[in-house]
PASEBA-1860 file (N, C-alpha, C; in nm, 3 decimals):
! residues 68
1> MTMLNDFK> 9.855/4.540/9.698/9.813/4.589/9.569/9.831/4.739/9.555 ~ 9.824/4.812/9.661/9.837/4.957/9.655/9.973/4.997/9.599 ~ 10.077/4.926/9.640/10.211/4.959/9.592/10.222/4.933/9.441 ~ 10.162/4.828/9.396/10.164/4.796/9.253/10.087/4.903/9.175 ~ 9.973/4.946/9.225/9.895/5.050/9.158/9.972/5.182/9.155 ~ 10.038/5.216/9.265/10.120/5.338/9.268/10.232/5.331/9.165 ~ 10.292/5.214/9.153/10.400/5.195/9.056/10.348/5.211/8.913 ~ 10.232/5.154/8.886/10.172/5.167/8.753/10.138/5.313/8.723
9> RMFKMPSP> 10.085/5.384/8.823/10.046/5.524/8.806/10.167/5.611/8.771 ~ 10.285/5.575/8.824/10.405/5.654/8.798/10.442/5.653/8.649 ~ 10.415/5.543/8.582/10.455/5.530/8.442/10.340/5.546/8.343 ~ 10.221/5.574/8.393/10.104/5.593/8.306/10.111/5.730/8.240 ~ 10.079/5.737/8.112/10.075/5.864/8.039/9.960/5.948/8.092 ~ 9.985/6.075/8.122/9.875/6.161/8.167/9.780/6.189/8.049 ~ 9.656/6.215/8.083/9.556/6.245/7.981/9.578/6.389/7.930 ~ 9.522/6.421/7.815/9.534/6.558/7.765/9.478/6.660/7.865
17> LQMAATEL> 9.370/6.624/7.935/9.311/6.713/8.035/9.409/6.737/8.150 ~ 9.475/6.630/8.196/9.574/6.645/8.303/9.693/6.728/8.256 ~ 9.735/6.707/8.133/9.848/6.784/8.077/9.811/6.932/8.069 ~ 9.689/6.961/8.025/9.645/7.101/8.013/9.640/7.166/8.150 ~ 9.591/7.092/8.250/9.583/7.147/8.386/9.722/7.175/8.442 ~ 9.814/7.084/8.417/9.953/7.102/8.463/10.016/7.223/8.394 ~ 9.996/7.234/8.263/10.052/7.346/8.187/9.993/7.479/8.233 ~ 9.863/7.479/8.263/9.797/7.600/8.312/9.858/7.643/8.447
25> AEAELELL> 9.878/7.548/8.536/9.938/7.579/8.667/10.078/7.636/8.650 ~ 10.155/7.579/8.559/10.290/7.629/8.532/10.286/7.771/8.475 ~ 10.193/7.796/8.384/10.180/7.929/8.323/10.142/8.033/8.428 ~ 10.053/7.995/8.520/10.014/8.088/8.627/10.132/8.120/8.718 ~ 10.214/8.021/8.749/10.333/8.046/8.830/10.432/8.136/8.758 ~ 10.451/8.113/8.629/10.542/8.197/8.551/10.490/8.341/8.544 ~ 10.359/8.358/8.534/10.300/8.492/8.532/10.328/8.563/8.665 ~ 10.310/8.493/8.776/10.339/8.553/8.906/10.485/8.596/8.916
33> KAETGVEF> 10.574/8.512/8.867/10.717/8.547/8.869/10.744/8.670/8.784 ~ 10.682/8.675/8.666/10.702/8.789/8.577/10.646/8.917/8.638 ~ 10.530/8.909/8.701/10.472/9.027/8.766/10.561/9.075/8.880 ~ 10.620/8.984/8.953/10.714/9.022/9.058/10.833/9.095/8.998 ~ 10.881/9.047/8.884/10.992/9.114/8.816/10.956/9.254/8.771 ~ 10.834/9.270/8.722/10.787/9.402/8.679/10.782/9.498/8.798 ~ 10.728/9.451/8.910/10.720/9.535/9.030/10.860/9.575/9.077 ~ 10.952/9.481/9.073/11.089/9.509/9.115/11.153/9.613/9.024
41> AASLVTYN> 11.136/9.595/8.892/11.194/9.689/8.797/11.133/9.828/8.813 ~ 11.003/9.835/8.835/10.938/9.965/8.855/10.990/10.034/8.979 ~ 11.014/9.958/9.085/11.068/10.019/9.207/11.211/10.067/9.186 ~ 11.288/9.997/9.104/11.423/10.043/9.071/11.420/10.174/8.991 ~ 11.326/10.186/8.900/11.311/10.309/8.822/11.278/10.426/8.915 ~ 11.182/10.405/9.004/11.143/10.510/9.100/11.261/10.547/9.188 ~ 11.330/10.448/9.239/11.446/10.471/9.325/11.551/10.556/9.254 ~ 11.584/10.519/9.132/11.689/10.592/9.060/11.645/10.733/9.020
49> KQRIKRLK> 11.519/10.753/8.988/11.470/10.887/8.959/11.483/10.976/9.082 ~ 11.443/10.925/9.198/11.454/11.003/9.321/11.601/11.030/9.357 ~ 11.684/10.933/9.334/11.828/10.948/9.361/11.890/11.056/9.273 ~ 11.855/11.054/9.144/11.905/11.155/9.050/11.859/11.294/9.092 ~ 11.732/11.306/9.128/11.677/11.434/9.172/11.753/11.486/9.295 ~ 11.775/11.397/9.391/11.846/11.435/9.514/11.991/11.477/9.483 ~ 12.059/11.402/9.400/12.199/11.433/9.367/12.211/11.563/9.288 ~ 12.119/11.587/9.196/12.120/11.713/9.121/12.100/11.831/9.214
57> AYLVLQTK> 12.005/11.818/9.306/11.981/11.927/9.402/12.104/11.950/9.488 ~ 12.169/11.844/9.528/12.291/11.857/9.609/12.401/11.930/9.531 ~ 12.419/11.892/9.405/12.522/11.956/9.323/12.493/12.104/9.301 ~ 12.366/12.138/9.277/12.328/12.278/9.260/12.359/12.356/9.387 ~ 12.323/12.302/9.501/12.348/12.367/9.629/12.497/12.385/9.653 ~ 12.576/12.284/9.627/12.719/12.291/9.648/12.785/12.391/9.553 ~ 12.737/12.398/9.430/12.789/12.492/9.333/12.759/12.636/9.377 ~ 12.638/12.661/9.427/12.600/12.794/9.474/12.682/12.833/9.595
65> EKAK> 12.709/12.742/9.685/12.787/12.773/9.806/12.933/12.804/9.773 ~ 12.988/12.736/9.674/13.128/12.762/9.634/13.140/12.894/9.561 ~ 13.032/12.937/9.494/13.036/13.063/9.420/13.035/13.183/9.513 ~ 12.998/13.164/9.638/12.991/13.277/9.732/13.125/13.322/9.775
END
């Protein structure tokens, strides 16, 4: 009988409460993914700002050395 019950459960419509719980879990996972994306983007912004600062300083130094 267990196999028959499992088979019936596979095709049974979930209740509105079960659907809401499933949707909530999916929304929480999507939020985590989005927050990870935000953290990644913020680190890229920081990386590129530091890179620009370093490259500008290098160019200024090289320009001053060539002027000598």
